N, C-alpha and C positions, 0 to 999 in steps of 0.2 A: 504495499499499498503505499509505501514511501519512496518507490522507484523514480517518482515523478521530480523528487528534490534532490535524486541522486547527482552528485556532480560528475559530469563529463570530463575524460582526461584529455589535455590539449598538447599538440605537439606542433612546433614550429617547423617548418619545411624549408629549404634554401635549395635552388637547383641551379649548379655551375656547368655548362656546357661550351664547348670550344678550345681553341688552341689559348695555351696562357700565355699572356702578353699582347702586344698590340698586333691585330690581326689584319691591319690593314688602313689605309687612307681614313676612311669614313666607317670604317667595321671595326670595333672594338673587342678584344678579345678577353679571356677571364683576367682581368688585373685587381690589384689592391685598391687602386682609388677608385674602383666603376663597382666594388663589392663591400667595402669597409660601410658604408650605411646600411646595407641590405643585412649584412651579418649582426651589425650592433642592434638593429631592430627585433631580429629573429630572437636574437639572445635575452632581450629585453621584456619579450612577451610574458604578461603576469601568468602566473601560477601554470606555466610549461612545463610537462613533466620531461622533456626532452628537446634536443634540436637535431632534427634529422638532415643531412646534406646529400644530395644527389649529383654523383660527379659523371661528367662524360667528358673525357678530354685525353688527348693523346700525350700530353705536356707541353713545352715551350720554355718561357723564361725560367731559370732557375731561381732569380731573385723574385721575382711575383709569386712564385710557388712558396718559398719560404716564407714571405711577407703575409701571405694568405693562412698558411698552416700558423704561425706565430699567433695571428690575431684570433684566430678560432681557438686555440687552445687558452689564450689569455682571457677570453670572453667565458669560455668554459669554466675556469677557475674563479674568476671575478664572481659571476651568477650561480656557482655551485650546481651545475647543469650539465649532464651526460650527454655526448655527443654519439650520433649512430650514423655512420657513413654508409650510402649505397652505391656501388659502380654499375653504370649501365653497360654501353658498349664495351667501352675502354676508361680503365684508369691506368694510364701507364705514364714511366718517367713523371714529370711533375704532377702530374693527373694523379699518381699514386702517393706521391710525397704530401699533397693535400690531402688526400684519403687517410694518410697517417695521423691526421688531427681527431679522427675518431677513436672513440673508446671500444668502437666495436666497427667492423666493417664486413658488409655483406654484398654479392655481386651473384650476377647471374651464371649458370654453368658453363655459360658460351661467353661470357666477359673475358677482354684481355686484361690482364693483371701483370704489373710488375716493372721490366726494363729498367731496372734502376742501374743506369749508368749517365755517362755525360757522351754528348756527340756533337762534333762540329763537322760541317761539310761545305765543300765550295768547289770550283771548278778550276783547270788552269788553260789560258788560252795565249801560251808562250809560241806555241808553234802556229797557232792561226795569224797570230798578227805578224809573226815571220812572212806566213805564205801569202797574205793580202799587201805587204809592204808597208805596216804601220809601225811608227817609231815611239816606243814610250817613254815618256819625259816625267820623271818624279823628282821634285826638290823637297825636301823636310829639313827641319832643325829638329835634331833627336834623331841619332842612328837606326832606331828601331820605329820609326813612325810608320813606315812601310811594310812592316811585317806581314807576311801572309797576302800581299799582292797578287790577285790571279794573273795578273799580267806581266809578272816575273818569274823567273826561277825559285822554285822554293829553297831554303836554305835550312839546314841542320840545326842551325841554334833557333831558329822561328819555330821550328816542329818541336822543341824540345821544349821551348818556354809555353807553347801551348799546351802541350803534354802535363807539365806542373800545374797549370792552372786546372785542368780537367781533372788532375788527381784531387787537388785541394777541394773543387766542388763536389767530385764523388766521394770523400770523406763525409762531408757535411751531408748529404743524402744519406749514406750508410748510417751515420749516427741517429739521424731522425727516425729511419726504419726502425732500428734496435732499441731506440728509448721507447717508441711507441708499441712494438710488437713483444720486444721482451723474449721472456720465456716460449713463446707461441711459436718462434721461429723454428724449423725445422731445418737443420744446417747439413745433417748427415748425407753424404754423399751426392752432395748437389752444390753449385756455386749460386748462391741467392743475388748475388752483387754483381754479376757479369754483364748486365745489360739485357740478359735473357727475359721474354716473357713468357706468360702462361694462359691457360684457360682458369676460367673460376673454379671448375671443379678441381684442379690440381693445386691452384694457388691454395684453396682450403686445406688440402692434404700438407703444403709448405707452411701453413702457419702465415701465412700473407693477407689472408682474410679470416674472418670468424664462422662464417656460414654461407648458405645459397638461399636467395630470395629478393623479391623486390619490395619497394619500400611499403606498399598498401599492406602486403600481406604479412610481413615481419612486424611492423608497427601494430596491427590489428592483434596479432599474436601476442605481443607483450603488452600492449595496453588495453587490450578489449575490442569489440567488434564496432562499438559505439563512441571509438577515438575519433577526435576532432583535430583533423591536418590542416593548419593553417599556413597557406604559402606564402612567402615573401620574395617577391619578383621585382628586378628593375624595370620598371617601364619605359618603353623606347620614346622619346619626345619628338615631338613634331618636327622640329628643325634637325635633327638626325636624322629621321625618316626621309626628309625632303632631299637633304645633302646627300646620302645614300642612293636616291634614284637619280638623280642628276649628275653623279660624279662619271667622270672618264670611264668609258667601256673597256680601254685597254688597261686603266689601274685595276677596274673590276675584276677582269680575267687575270691580271697577274696575280691580286689577293687569291683568288680561288684557286690558283694553282700552287701559290706557296702552301697556303693551308690544306690543301689536298694533298701534296707531298709530305706534310706531316702524319696525315691519318693515315696513309697508305703505307707506312713503316708497320702498321699494325692491322692490313689487310682490310682497310675501311676505305 
């Protein structure tokens, strides 16, 4: 007879989708500046039992990944609230780093999880410009200012310098994963930090995630069928929509190709 007065459980839900960092001239990817307010509002929701975060990202900027990760953890500590992360198609590289902000991580059995590594890719055009008779002229103040110029021959010292930076970034990534997942990680017979990625099912075996399932089913399982899921999303303003629709078609194509190349590392 008192069921009418029974308080329903409320969950705040944030969705992070896309490449991490700047995804183009008028198209913003997942970055700290764009998500800070939304994250803060979600954690400020009164009487929320948890904050759920759905992520679908192949990675991108290490800095933006760390900023978002640290802000989520700071908000969770400040508000003393649990964070539950759900991976969709992909939570790889920086996407997985952000997922580690969750006290628990869930994914679909076919999700792509992991890619705990650092990558730099470029092209070399030295033979091409020789062939077409172009002379490269570069003038710098600072002998290393033109490091890794794609129109000049690679130098061993430039490659070594890049490798050292990548190793530093990789250590930071590994530290986040180990602090987040702790004893859940199964390191026997497999290298978790090689940059390899796995299916959701295999990731569960490796301790990279806690279980399989989507946000709706897991949240209802944990908090009851009548749980209220309140979504927090950044609305796209009229000006950004207008700019996006009127931007140069070549710019749009370049942005699409660049973003797609990042997704395609994981088969999407």
